[in-house]
N, C-alpha and C positions, 0 to 999 in steps of 0.2 A: 740509397742503402737497401740491400735485399737480404732476406732471410730464407733459409731452406730447411724443410723437414724431410727426413728420410722416409717418406711415405708418398705413394702415388695419390693423385687427386681423386682417382676413381679406379675400381678394380679392372685389371687387365688379365684375362684368362684366354688361353688358346687350347682347345681340345684336340684339334687336328692340325698340327703344324704344316704350313704350306709355303715354301720358299717363293713361289710365284706371287702369292698374295703379299708377301713381305716386300717384293719389288713394287707392287702397286701402292702399298702403304707409304712408300717413300715420297709419292706425290703430295701426300698430306703433311709431310714434314718439310721438304725443301722445294716444293713446286710453287708455281706462281699463285696457286690457290691455297697454299699450305699454312701451317701454324707458325713457322719461322717468319713468314711474311707479316702476319697480323701482329705477332708479338713485338717485332721491331717497329712496325708501322705505328702502333699505339704508343710505344715507348718514345719514339722520336717526336711524335705529335705532342706528347705530354711535356717533353723538354722545352717546347716553344710556348707553352701556355703562361701568360703573365700572372703575377701574384694576385691580381684583382679578380682572376677567374679560377681560383684554386680548386673549386669543386670539380671543374672539368679536368684539371690535371689529375686529381685523385681518381676520377672515373676512368680516365685513360690508363693510368698506371696500374690500377687494380685489375683491369681487363688484360693489360699486357702481361702481368705476372701470372694471371690465370692461363693465358695462352702458353707461357713457358711450361706450365704443368701439363698442357696438352701435348707438347713436344715430347716430354718425358714419357707420357703414356704411350704415344705412338712408337717411340724408340724401343720401349719395352715390348710392345706388340711385334715389332719387326724381329727382335732377337728371339722371341718365343716361337715365331713362325719359322725361323732359320735353324734353331738348335733342336736337335732330336727329331727332325722331320724324317719320315720314312723315305727310303730310296725310291720306291715306285710311287709316283704322283699321278693323280687322275689327269687326263689329257688337257683339261682346261678349267679355268676358274668357273666357267659357265658353259652350258651346252650351246655355244655360239661360235660359228666359224671364224668371225673376225677376231673375237677375243682369243680363240684358240691359237690363231696365227700370231697375234701380238704377244702372247704369253708363252711362246715356244721355248723361251730361255729365261732364266732368272737374271739376277743382277750380280755378275761375277765379283765385282769389287767389294760387295758385302762380305765375301769370304776372303778375297785376296788382300784387301786394304784395311778391313775393319774386323776380321776375325769373327764373322757371323753376327755382326751387329749393325745398327742403323748408321746412316751417314747423312751429312747435311747436303743432300742432293735430291733431285726429283726422280721419277720412276724411270727415266732414261739415263740416269747417272750424271746429269748436268748439275754442276754445283749451284747452290743457292746464290741468287744475285740480289744485291741491295737495290738494284733498279726496280724491283717489284714494290719497294716501299714508297708510299705516298705520304709526305709530311710537308704540307705547303706553308704552314705558319698561319693559315686562316682556318679557324675552327669550323666554320660552316662547310667550307670546301672539303676539309678533312673528314667531317662526319658523313658527307655524301660518299666519299671514297670508302669509308668504313662500312657503310651499308652494302656497297658493291662487293667489298672483300668478304664480308660474312655471307652474302648471297652465293657467291661462287664457291666459297668454302663449304657451305651447306650442300650445294649441288654435288661437289666432289664426294662428300661424306655419304650422301644418299646413294651415289653410284657404287661406292665401295661396299656399302651395306648390301646392295643387290648382287655384288660379285662374290660374296662369301656365303657358305652354308654353316660356318662355324658359330655355334651359339655364343661363345665368349666374345668373338669379334663383333657379332651383331649387337651384343649388349654394350660394348664399349662405343661403337659407332652411334648407337641410339642416344647415348649420353652426349657425344660430341655434336650430334645433330640438334639436340635440345638446347645446348649452349649457343649454337649458331642462331637459333630462333630468338633466344633472349637478347643476344648481342645486336641483332638487327633491330629489335624493338627499342633497346636502350639508346641506340644512336638516333633513331627517329624521334624519340622523346627529347633527347638533348637538342636536336635541331628545332623542334617545336618551341622549346623553352628559350632558345637563343633568339627566336623571332625573326630569323633570317633564312629565307628559303631560296628563291632565285630572283634576279641573277646574283651570283656570287662573284666578286664582293659587292655588298650593298653600299659600301662606303664610296664607291665611284659614282659621281653624279651622272645620272642617265641622260640629262640634257646635253651632255657632251658626246653622246652616241650619235651615229647616223640614224635619226629617228624615222627615216623613210623605210628602213629595212629591219628595225629592231624586233618586230613581231611578225615578219613575213616569212612564210614557208616558201623556199625557193625550189621550183621544179627544175631539174637539170636535164630533162629530156630535150632532144633536138626539136622534135615536133611539138606543137602547142597542145597542152592538155587543159581540160576544164578543171575548175576548183572541185575537188572531190567532196567537199563539205565535211571533212573530218574534224575531230576535236582540236587538232593542231593546225587547221587551216581556216577555221571560221569560229567566231565567238570570242568571249573574253579569255585573255591569257591566264596561265596558271598563277602568276604572281599578282593578278588583279590590277596591273598597271597599264594594260594595253589591250588591243583587239587583234587577234590572229587574222592574217590575210594570206592569200595565195598569189604567187607571182613567179617570175623567172629571173635568171641571173642578169644584172643590169648591163654587163659588158663594159670593157675598158679599152677597146681598140687593140690593135696589134702591138706587140712589144717593139719599142723604138730604141734599140740598143746601138751604141757606137761600136765600131770595130776595134778590137784590141790588137796589140802587137803580136800576141801569140796566135791569134786567129789569122793574121796576115801571113805569117810564116807557115801556117798549117795548110794554106790553100795550095792546090796543085797549080803548077806553072802551065803556061800555054803549050809548052813542048812535051808535056807528059800525057 
């Protein structure tokens, strides 16, 4: 069950409307690093949490609902950047030749299909995809995915922050960046409390693994290389259950496949 108040989660003000920046903000809505992704990711993860772990369901659902509020904020920001924008815009969001070339046009569908409002698409106009959502049914695996999602989301927000000079947009983005900081930390805290780090899932008995290679860093260079002595090639493993080593791919011989009927008929005859 959801409830909604007719109030933004945080103030959204635009002093200098910029349709080009509205296009960029779409990435934070419907892109792979965007708020639609994390809102649905946390929601579907919560749906899979059993009653015995209710507090994690609550944690996920509370955060999912917060992320829905972020979508509303960004959609409002897109509309405010589109509506009432001056006809003459400065050449680029930044004094940067690459950004100038990339931003030479806005997002036509924001006008043609949405009447100068936001859409569930990324900055290239590609519709949001549910394939962005990670919800494995394993809490530890999902928490690791959530840390990654918040990390890339925070990276996107910081880039958007640098691409605008509008004080209102900087204030809104500073808030979203702060929330990404919190969410990264809360997922790490949940992981620590779960007591399950790596490998995930911990329920699989490791004695069934090929233990000759379970902590070996494999070099894939053709020529032989010496062990570089890095933290991931030498010393105790991160999970404390093994010792890192350095090796090469074991090799499995050449593929020994039988000829299929299709392959027989696809072969050229002697007379061709």
